[in-house]
Each structure stands twice: as C-alpha cells, then as structure tokens.
C-alpha positions in Angstrom: -13.0 -21.4 -80.7 -16.4 -20.5 -79.4 -16.7 -19.2 -75.9 -19.8 -20.4 -74.1 -21.7 -18.7 -71.2 -19.8 -15.5 -71.7 -21.9 -12.9 -70.0 -22.1 -9.3 -71.2 -22.6 -6.7 -68.5 -25.9 -4.8 -68.6 -24.3 -1.5 -69.4 -22.4 -3.0 -72.3 -25.6 -4.5 -73.7 -27.4 -1.2 -73.4 -24.4 0.6 -75.0 -24.7 -1.7 -78.0 -28.5 -1.0 -78.2 -27.8 2.7 -78.0 -25.2 2.4 -80.7 -27.8 0.8 -83.0 -30.3 3.5 -82.2 -27.7 6.2 -83.0 -26.9 4.4 -86.3 -30.6 4.6 -87.2 -30.6 8.3 -86.4 -27.6 8.8 -88.7 -29.4 7.1 -91.5 -32.6 9.0 -90.8 -30.9 12.4 -90.7 -29.0 11.5 -93.8 -32.2 10.7 -95.6 -33.7 14.0 -94.4 -30.5 15.8 -95.4 -29.8 18.0 -92.4 -26.1 18.4 -92.0 -26.0 19.5 -88.3 -28.2 16.7 -87.1 -26.2 14.2 -89.3 -23.0 15.3 -87.6 -24.6 15.2 -84.1 -26.0 11.6 -84.7 -22.6 10.5 -86.1 -20.8 11.9 -83.0 -23.1 10.0 -80.7 -22.6 6.9 -82.7 -18.8 7.2 -82.8 -18.4 8.2 -79.2 -20.6 5.7 -77.5 -17.6 4.1 -75.7 -15.6 7.2 -75.0 -15.2 8.6 -71.4 -17.6 11.0 -69.8 -17.1 14.3 -71.5 -16.7 17.7 -69.8 -17.0 20.8 -72.0 -15.5 23.9 -70.4 -17.1 27.1 -71.7 -16.8 30.7 -70.9 -15.4 34.0 -72.1 -11.8 34.8 -73.0 -9.7 35.7 -70.0 -12.1 33.8 -67.6 -9.3 31.5 -66.7 -10.7 28.2 -68.3 -7.3 26.6 -69.1 -5.9 27.5 -65.6 -9.0 26.0 -64.1 -8.6 22.7 -65.9 -4.9 22.5 -65.1 -5.7 22.9 -61.4 -8.6 20.5 -61.6 -6.5 17.7 -63.0 -3.9 18.1 -60.2 -1.0 17.3 -62.5 2.6 18.5 -61.9 2.7 20.2 -65.3 0.2 22.4 -67.1 -1.7 20.3 -69.7 -3.8 23.1 -71.2 -2.1 25.9 -73.0 -2.9 29.2 -71.4 -3.1 31.3 -74.5 -1.6 34.8 -74.3 -4.0 35.9 -77.1 -7.4 34.6 -78.3 -6.1 35.0 -81.8 -4.0 31.8 -81.4 -6.5 29.9 -79.3 -7.7 26.4 -80.3 -10.1 23.8 -78.9 -8.1 21.4 -76.7 -9.5 18.0 -76.1 -7.8 16.3 -73.2 -8.1 12.5 -72.9 -6.3 9.5 -71.4 -3.2 8.1 -73.1 -0.5 5.7 -71.9 2.1 8.4 -72.9 2.0 12.1 -73.3 1.3 13.2 -76.8 -0.5 15.8 -78.9 -2.3 15.5 -82.2 -3.2 18.4 -84.3 -6.6 17.4 -85.8 -7.0 20.6 -87.8 -6.2 24.3 -87.3 -9.0 24.6 -84.8 -8.7 21.4 -82.8 -5.9 19.8 -80.9 -6.1 16.5 -78.9 -3.9 16.1 -75.9 -3.2 12.6 -74.4 -2.0 12.3 -70.8 -1.5 9.3 -68.4 -3.7 10.9 -65.8 -5.9 8.5 -63.8 -9.0 10.6 -63.8 -8.9 10.9 -67.6 -9.8 7.2 -67.8 -13.3 8.2 -66.6 -13.6 11.7 -68.1 -12.4 13.6 -71.1 -12.2 17.4 -71.0 -12.7 19.9 -73.9 -11.3 23.3 -73.3 -13.1 25.7 -75.7 -12.3 29.1 -77.1 -14.0 32.0 -75.4 -17.6 32.6 -76.1 -16.7 36.2 -77.0 -13.8 35.2 -79.3 -13.3 37.0 -82.6 -11.8 34.0 -84.4 -13.9 32.6 -87.2 -15.2 29.1 -86.7 -14.5 28.9 -83.0 -18.1 29.3 -82.0 -19.2 26.9 -84.7 -16.7 24.2 -83.6 -17.5 24.7 -80.0 -21.1 24.1 -80.7 -20.2 20.9 -82.4 -18.9 19.6 -79.1 -22.0 20.6 -77.1 -24.3 17.9 -78.3 -21.8 15.2 -77.3 -21.0 16.8 -73.9 -22.1 15.1 -70.7 -21.4 18.1 -68.5 -21.0 21.8 -69.4 -18.8 23.7 -67.0 -19.4 27.4 -67.3 -16.4 29.4 -66.1 -16.8 33.1 -65.3 -14.5 35.7 -64.0 -15.4 36.0 -60.4 -15.3 39.8 -60.6 -17.8 40.0 -63.5 -19.9 36.8 -64.2 -22.6 38.7 -66.1 -21.1 39.2 -69.5 -23.7 38.8 -72.3 -21.9 36.5 -74.7 -21.4 33.7 -72.0 -25.1 33.8 -71.0 -26.2 33.9 -74.6 -24.2 30.7 -75.2 -25.7 29.2 -72.0 -29.2 29.8 -73.4 -28.2 28.0 -76.6 -27.0 25.0 -74.6 -30.0 25.0 -72.2 -32.7 25.5 -74.7 -31.3 23.5 -77.6 -29.6 20.6 -76.0 -30.9 20.3 -72.4 -27.3 19.7 -71.1 -26.3 19.3 -67.4 -24.6 22.5 -66.4 -22.5 23.7 -63.4 -21.2 27.2 -62.9 -17.7 28.1 -61.7 -16.5 31.5 -60.7 -12.7 31.4 -61.3 -10.1 33.8 -59.9 -11.9 34.3 -56.6 -8.6 35.4 -55.1 -8.9 38.7 -57.1 -12.2 39.8 -55.5 -13.3 40.8 -52.0 -15.1 37.9 -50.2 -18.3 39.9 -49.7 -18.4 40.8 -53.4 -17.7 37.2 -54.2 -20.8 36.0 -52.2 -22.9 38.6 -54.0 -21.8 37.4 -57.4 -22.3 33.7 -56.4 -25.9 34.6 -55.4 -26.3 36.6 -58.6 -25.2 33.7 -60.8 -27.5 31.4 -58.9 -30.5 33.7 -59.3 -29.7 34.4 -62.9 -29.5 30.6 -63.7 -32.8 30.0 -61.9 -34.5 32.7 -64.2 -33.0 30.9 -67.1 -34.7 27.6 -66.1 -32.1 25.8 -64.1 -33.5 24.1 -61.0 -31.1 24.3 -58.0 -28.1 25.4 -60.0 -24.7 24.4 -58.7 -22.3 27.3 -58.3 -18.7 27.0 -57.2 -16.0 29.7 -56.6 -12.4 28.6 -57.1 -8.9 30.0 -57.5 -6.6 28.0 -59.8 -3.7 30.1 -58.5 -4.3 29.2 -54.8 -4.8 25.5 -55.8 -1.4 25.4 -57.7 0.2 27.1 -54.6 -1.1 24.3 -52.4 -3.9 26.2 -50.6 -6.5 23.4 -51.1 -8.8 24.7 -48.5 -8.8 28.3 -49.7 -8.8 27.4 -53.4 -12.4 26.1 -53.4 -11.5 23.0 -55.4 -12.4 20.6 -52.6 -16.2 21.0 -52.7 -16.0 21.0 -56.6 -14.1 17.7 -56.6 -16.5 16.3 -54.0 -19.5 17.2 -56.2 -17.8 15.6 -59.3 -16.9 12.4 -57.4 -20.3 12.0 -55.7 -22.5 12.9 -58.6 -20.5 12.0 -61.7 -17.8 9.5 -60.9 -17.8 6.7 -58.3 -18.8 4.2 -61.0 -21.7 6.4 -62.2 -19.9 7.8 -65.2 -20.7 4.9 -67.6 -24.4 5.1 -66.8 -24.5 8.9 -66.9 -22.6 8.8 -70.2 -25.2 6.7 -71.8 -28.0 8.7 -70.2 -26.5 11.7 -71.9 -26.2 9.9 -75.2 -29.9 9.1 -75.0 -30.6 12.7 -74.0 -28.9 13.9 -77.1 -30.7 11.4 -79.3 -34.0 12.4 -77.6 -33.2 16.0 -78.4 -32.7 15.1 -82.0 -36.0 13.1 -81.9 -37.8 16.1 -80.5 -36.3 18.5 -83.1 -37.3 16.2 -85.9 -40.8 15.6 -84.4 -41.5 19.3 -84.1 -40.2 19.9 -87.6 -42.3 17.0 -89.0 -45.3 18.3 -87.2 -45.0 21.6 -89.0 -44.2 19.8 -92.3 -47.4 17.7 -91.8 -49.5 20.8 -91.2 -48.2 22.3 -94.4 -48.8 19.0 -96.3 -52.4 18.8 -94.9 -53.0 22.5 -95.9 -51.7 21.7 -99.4 -53.8 18.6 -99.8 -56.8 20.6 -98.7 -55.9 23.4 -101.1 -55.5 20.9 -103.9 -58.9 19.3 -103.1 -60.4 22.8 -103.0 -59.1 23.4 -106.5 -60.6 20.1 -107.7 -63.9 20.9 -106.0 -64.0 24.4 -107.5 -63.4 23.1 -111.0 -66.1 20.4 -110.5 -68.6 23.0 -109.1 -67.9 25.3 -112.0 -68.3 22.5 -114.5 -71.7 21.5 -112.9 -72.8 25.2 -112.8 -71.9 25.6 -116.5 -73.6 22.3 -117.4 -76.8 23.7 -115.9 -76.4 26.8 -118.0 -76.0 24.6 -121.0 -79.2 22.6 -120.1 -81.2 25.9 -119.7 -79.8 27.1 -123.0 -80.7 23.9 -124.8 -84.3 24.0 -123.4 -84.7 27.5 -124.7 -83.4 26.5 -128.1 -85.7 23.5 -128.4 -88.7 25.8 -127.5 -87.6 28.2 -130.2 -87.2 25.2 -132.6 -90.8 24.1 -132.0 -92.0 27.7 -132.3 -90.4 28.0 -135.8 -91.3 24.6 -137.2 -94.9 24.1 -135.9 -96.5 26.9 -137.9 -94.7 25.8 -141.0 -95.9 22.2 -140.5 -99.5 23.6 -140.2 -98.9 25.6 -143.4 -97.7 22.5 -145.3 -100.6 20.5 -144.0 -103.1 23.0 -145.3 -101.3 23.7 -148.6 -101.1 20.1 -149.5 -104.9 19.8 -149.5 -106.4 18.5 -152.8 -108.2 21.8 -153.8 -105.1 23.9 -152.8 -102.8 21.8 -154.9 -105.2 21.7 -157.8 -105.4 25.5 -157.8 -101.6 25.8 -157.8 -101.3 23.3 -160.6 -104.0 25.1 -162.7 -102.4 28.5 -162.2 -99.0 27.2 -163.2 -100.5 25.9 -166.4 -101.2 29.5 -167.4 -97.7 30.7 -166.5 -98.3 31.6 -162.9 -95.2 31.3 -160.5 -97.5 29.8 -157.9 -96.6 26.2 -158.8 -96.7 23.4 -156.2 -92.9 23.0 -156.4 -92.1 26.7 -155.9 -94.6 26.9 -153.1 -93.0 23.9 -151.3 -89.5 25.4 -151.9 -90.6 28.6 -150.4 -92.0 26.9 -147.3 -88.7 25.0 -146.8 -86.6 28.1 -147.3 -88.7 29.9 -144.8 -88.1 27.2 -142.2 -84.4 27.3 -142.9 -84.2 31.0 -142.6 -86.3 31.2 -139.5 -84.4 28.4 -137.7 -81.0 29.8 -138.6 -81.9 33.3 -137.5 -83.8 32.4 -134.3 -81.4 29.7 -133.1 -78.2 31.6 -133.8 -79.5 34.6 -131.9 -80.5 32.6 -128.9 -77.3 30.6 -129.0 -75.2 33.7 -129.1 -77.1 35.1 -126.1 -76.6 31.9 -124.1 -73.0 31.5 -125.1 -72.2 34.8 -123.3 -73.2 33.2 -119.9 -71.4 30.0 -120.6 -68.2 31.8 -121.7 -68.4 33.9 -118.5 -68.6 30.7 -116.3 -65.6 29.2 -118.1 -63.6 32.4 -117.6 -64.6 32.4 -113.9 -63.3 28.9 -113.6 -59.8 30.0 -114.6 -59.9 33.3 -112.6 -61.1 31.6 -109.4 -58.4 29.0 -109.6 -55.7 31.6 -110.2 -56.9 33.6 -107.2 -56.8 30.6 -105.0 -53.4 29.7 -106.2 -52.0 33.1 -105.3 -53.5 32.9 -101.8 -52.4 29.4 -100.9 -51.4 29.0 -97.2 -47.8 28.9 -96.2 -47.0 27.3 -92.8 -43.5 25.8 -93.3 -41.2 28.9 -93.7 -38.0 29.0 -95.7 -36.1 29.8 -92.5 -37.2 26.6 -90.7 -34.4 25.1 -88.6 -34.6 21.7 -90.2 -36.9 21.7 -93.2 -36.0 25.0 -94.9 -35.0 23.1 -98.0 -38.5 21.6 -98.3 -40.1 25.0 -97.7 -37.9 26.3 -100.5 -38.8 23.5 -102.9 -42.5 24.0 -102.2 -42.1 27.7 -102.8 -40.4 27.1 -106.1 -43.1 24.6 -107.2 -45.8 27.1 -106.3 -43.9 29.9 -108.1 -43.6 27.8 -111.2 -47.2 26.8 -111.0 -48.4 30.4 -110.7 -46.2 31.4 -113.7 -47.2 28.5 -115.9 -50.9 29.0 -115.0 -50.7 32.7 -115.8 -49.2 31.7 -119.2 -51.9 29.1 -119.7 -54.7 31.7 -119.2 -53.0 34.0 -121.7 -52.6 31.5 -124.5 -55.6 31.1 -126.8 -54.3 27.7 -128.0 -55.2 26.3 -124.6 -58.9 27.0 -125.1 -59.2 26.1 -128.8 -58.1 23.4 -131.2 -59.4 22.2 -134.6 -61.2 19.3 -133.0 -63.5 21.7 -131.1 -65.0 23.3 -134.2 -65.1 22.7 -137.9 -65.2 26.4 -138.5 -61.6 27.1 -137.5 -60.8 29.1 -140.7 -63.8 31.3 -140.3 -63.1 32.2 -136.7 -59.3 32.8 -137.1 -59.6 36.6 -137.5 -61.8 36.8 -134.3 -59.4 34.6 -132.4 -56.5 36.8 -133.4 -58.3 39.8 -132.0 -58.9 38.0 -128.7 -56.4 36.5 -126.3 -56.2 33.6 -123.9 -59.3 32.9 -121.9 -61.1 35.9 -123.4 -61.4 34.0 -126.7 -63.7 31.4 -125.1 -66.8 33.3 -126.2 -65.6 33.5 -129.8 -64.8 29.8 -129.8 -68.2 28.8 -128.3 -70.0 31.0 -130.9 -68.2 29.2 -133.7 -69.0 25.8 -132.3 -72.7 26.4 -131.8 -73.3 28.4 -135.0 -71.6 25.6 -136.9 -74.1 23.2 -135.3 -77.1 25.3 -136.4 -75.9 25.3 -140.0 -75.2 21.5 -140.0 -78.4 20.4 -138.3 -80.9 22.7 -140.0 -79.3 22.2 -143.4 -79.4 18.4 -142.9 -83.1 18.4 -141.8 -84.2 20.5 -144.8 -82.2 18.5 -147.3 -83.8 15.3 -146.2 -87.2 16.9 -145.9 -86.8 18.4 -149.4 -86.3 15.0 -150.9 -89.7 13.9 -149.5 -91.3 16.5 -151.7 -89.4 15.7 -154.9 -91.9 14.7 -157.5 -94.7 15.1 -155.1 -98.1 14.3 -156.6 -101.6 14.7 -155.3 -103.4 11.7 -154.0 -102.5 9.0 -151.7 -99.0 10.3 -150.8 -100.1 13.4 -148.9 -100.5 11.8 -145.4 -97.3 9.8 -145.8 -95.3 12.9 -146.9 -96.6 15.0 -144.0 -95.9 12.2 -141.5 -92.4 11.6 -142.8 -91.7 15.4 -142.9 -92.8 15.8 -139.3 -90.7 12.9 -138.3 -87.6 14.4 -140.0 -88.2 17.7 -138.2 -88.4 15.9 -134.9 -85.2 14.0 -135.7 -83.5 17.3 -136.4 -84.7 18.6 -133.1 -83.4 15.6 -131.1 -80.1 15.7 -132.9 -79.9 19.4 -132.2 -80.7 18.9 -128.5 -78.1 16.1 -128.2 -75.2 17.6 -130.1 -75.5 21.1 -128.7 -75.6 19.8 -125.2 -72.8 17.2 -125.7 -70.5 19.5 -127.6 -70.8 22.4 -125.1 -70.4 20.1 -122.1 -67.5 18.3 -123.7 -65.8 21.7 -124.3 -66.3 22.7 -120.6 -64.9 19.4 -119.4 -61.9 19.7 -121.8 -61.1 23.2 -120.4 -61.5 22.0 -116.8 -59.1 19.1 -117.5 -56.6 21.4 -119.1 -56.8 23.8 -116.1 -56.3 20.9 -113.8 -53.3 19.5 -115.7 -51.3 22.5 -114.7 -51.1 21.0 -111.2 -49.2 18.0 -112.3 -45.8 19.1 -110.8 -47.6 20.2 -107.6 -49.3 16.8 -107.4 -45.9 15.1 -107.7 -44.6 17.2 -104.9 -47.6 16.3 -102.7 -47.2 12.6 -103.5 -43.5 12.7 -102.5 -44.2 14.8 -99.4 -46.9 12.4 -98.2 -44.7 9.4 -98.7 -41.6 11.0 -97.0 -43.6 12.4 -94.0 -45.1 9.0 -93.4 -41.8 7.2 -93.7 -39.9 9.7 -91.4 -42.7 9.8 -88.8 -42.9 6.1 -88.6 -39.2 5.6 -88.2 -39.0 8.4 -85.7 -41.8 7.0 -83.6 -40.0 3.7 -83.4 -36.7 5.4 -82.4 -38.5 7.5 -79.7 -40.0 4.4 -78.2 -36.6 2.7 -78.1 -35.0 5.7 -76.4 -37.6 5.5 -73.6 -37.1 1.8 -73.2 -33.3 2.1 -73.0 -33.6 5.0 -70.6 -35.7 2.9 -68.3 -33.2 0.0 -68.6 -30.4 2.4 -67.5 -32.4 3.4 -64.4 -32.2 -0.2 -63.3 -28.5 -0.7 -63.9 -26.2 -0.8 -60.8 -22.5 -0.4 -61.3 
C-alpha cells in the first residue's frame, strides 16, 4: 500500500543526496584507478548513516584507552588497555543493544555497547603513532578520512613527541579534519608545569595552522575515582555537548562527509591540473614535431627548385649550340659538300656527321647534368638528414611535468614515460635502418646502388639513394630525347624537309627539357615527402596516448566539476538545516 504525504526530514533528504554524490566519487575514483581514494569514497558512501565518529590518536603509553573508558562513564572498561603495543589493535566502539565484540581482522576489533552516548557518536581507539607494528599506521590512516573529530591525546608530561605531531600534520594538511588536543595523566605532573605544557601545545598547534586550538587537560585516573572536578572531564564533556552533540551531530556528520568528498575533489582537481599541463605540453611538443617536419620539407623543396633551375640552365647551355650547329650543317651547300666527299670514300658523310652531333649532345648532357645533380644532391641529402636529427633531438628533450612519484597519477606518468622511451628507441632504430630511406619504388637502379648502400647505413645512405634516383633520370630522359630526335634524321634528304626537321628536333629537345624539369622536381619532392611521412609515422603510439589522455582528462574534469558544484550546493543546504 502506498503511503501518501509522507514527509522526509531535510537532513535525511540531504543525506540521500550526499550518498549519491559519494557513489559518483566511487565510480570516478575507480575509473581513475587510485586505490586510496577509491577506499575513502567507499567509506563515505557506506558510512553516511553511521554516528558521529571520534578518532582517538596519540603515541603509545599516552593513555588513550583509559581516556576513552573515563569519557564514556561506564562501570566497566570498554577499551582494552594493552600492556604492550605488540598486541594492540584498532578498537571501534559503537552502539549495540547488547555487549559484543567482533574481530574484523587481526588489526581491527568492533566493540558494541548499550551506552546511550554511542547512539550519537562512535569512537575509534587507534594504535600509537609511534607503534612498531606493521600496518597499524596504514590502517589508522584509513579511519582518518571518515573521522568527524580527531582527538589527539598526549602525555601531559611530554606532549611534544615527534611522531604524534607528524601524524597531526598528515591529518591537518591532507584531510582538513576538526581536531582537539587532550593532555592525559595530568595527575602525574606539577600544575605549573601542566599549564606550561597546555600553553606549549596551544602555541604549537597555532604554528601548524589551527585557529584557536582547543586544549584540555584530564586525568582518567581521577575521573574513575570520582573526582569529577579535579579530573578535567567536565569542561571536555561540556565542549563536546555544546559543539558536537545537542542535536548537531547529524548535521556535523554530513558536513564532515562533504568535507571529505571536497578533499577528494581538491586532490583530483590538483592532480588533473598537472595532468592537463603535461597533456598541453605534449600536444605542443607533437605540433612542434609536425611543424619541424613541414618546415624541413618546405626548405628541401626550395633546394630542389633551385637545383632544377640550375639543371635547366645547364640543359639549355648544352643543347642550344648543338641546335645552331645542326641548323648550319643542314644547309644546302654544306650537305652537298658532305655528300660529294662521301662519294669519294670520305668519312664525312651526312649520316655520320648527324650521328656525331647527336652523340655530342648526349655526352655533354649526361656529363653536365650528372655533375650538377650530384652537387645539388649533397645539399638535399643534408636537409633530409637534418630532418631526422632535429626530430630525434627534440624527442630526447621533451618536457616532463607529471612526475612518476605523483600522489594520484603516478601510473599515467609511468605510462607516458614508457611511451616516450619506446618512441626514442624505435626512432633511433628507424634512423639506423637503410631500408627506411630506400625501397625499389624510389629508383629503378636498385641493383647498381646496392654496393654503395651496403657501405652506408641508415639516414647516411640518403645521398647515395638520391644520386641513384637523379642519375637514372638523366639517363632515361637524355636517352629518350636523342632516340626520338635520331629518328627525325633517319633517311634525311636535302630539300624541303630541312626546316621541318629542325623545327621538330628543337621541339623534341624542349619536350625533353620539360620532362626533365617535371620528373626531377616531382621525384625528389616525392622522396622528401615519403621520408617525412615515415619519420612522422613513428609517433603513432604517442598519438594514441595523446588521444586517450585528452579524452580522459576532459571526461574526468567535467564529472569532477559537476561533483564540486553539488558539494557546495549541499553544504549550503546543510547550513539552513535546523535540528
């Protein structure tokens, strides 16, 4: 049956909302993969409805257990006063209808007592901050994030021991917990010395960042003996009643839950801020690599253009005089003279003369163009080598912001370091392998350059490869021009064909020049682009890392921003709750 108009109290409604926020933190910390924050988020989520939690901290022999027994005003001792820290455990004291004890594990014992005050508070008695037992410190720290109040218990005779104050700094800096200070066993110290130590603890706490620290001096022995005025417990209980109980505990409990979640939010935000800076630096580094490769490609392309211009000028310088020679030699009287001489056995026949002219063009073009190509290839090869060397240098000097000892994202820092380490190694191997700068598609002269490639290695083979590519072009193009041009003179006769032959020959020479211009430029630039792409392809794993980092950071930051806003809204709602 449905119940209508059933009102839910404001605090219960807020508790439900805080529980939902805590569940979101559990999911977020699990996605991030930080075990400590996962556990803290889970503790908040699981303990939303538990009583106000006191955590009692202090050194061994400070009298913590005796202090708790006296504070609870029970006829029997609830906390075990351990004779030796070797057998000490964490004791969590909470309300139960009947007395019982549950051993949770070898380090934790839960004690249930039908004590009225335990309906509002739960008390955790921790091992000493200077204990030698493994795991005690670790487990104590697990209770701190869930604590609503930390009670630091000192020996009244010596409240300055280092281990206790070191643990206080952890609590104060890491978890922003509310703290009070208790000097126990005041019956064992002179009143004047006690006042000095009370003032000393107050001043020391102020220097540690506590505003108006609350310091109490008590004697569990006097309290158990019935000396309530002399024991010092009356002002302590009054402080607890006025500031923590009297209906305030439910609100304060949820305030502390929000404080713990806010602490997690700040830790994650700070960590994500550093992670974002590392990501931004890596993106800038990657863009710098791409820019460097593009700039080197443009620079090399300009060198190719200059080389081609010089080659074309050399081409014209070789072919023009030969064209003039042909024009003059194909004159009527000149050809008649050569024909007449050949009739009487002279070697100066028209055909032999034309063959000589063509062979001269071929020889001059091959010699001149190959020499200039080889000179120009040196500069181009150097630019390509610089492309690889600059990238390798930048890779070795990439900026590291997120360190592998980071509190939250050390695993991300380690993954990044491994990706960069693999990248450096693979890129070094890439530069040292000749195959990465040569394949049979790049040159038809692979067989002829094999011995030279064997003598070179990696990126140093670029000059040999470029020389093979360009020299092969000279042979193909000049040979093709002269073969076509030679056919024009086959069966040449005097008369009306002279002008046509010269015109068609000049056209073939120009076609060869244009083809030479186009193919040398294209092949060299294609080669440079191929090497640039091959260099860039080494960054594939790093690019995948960046893609995932960008996606994760955006996701986590967005979710964290929403949770931070909800924490503030719920905290404001709690301020308006009256119990």
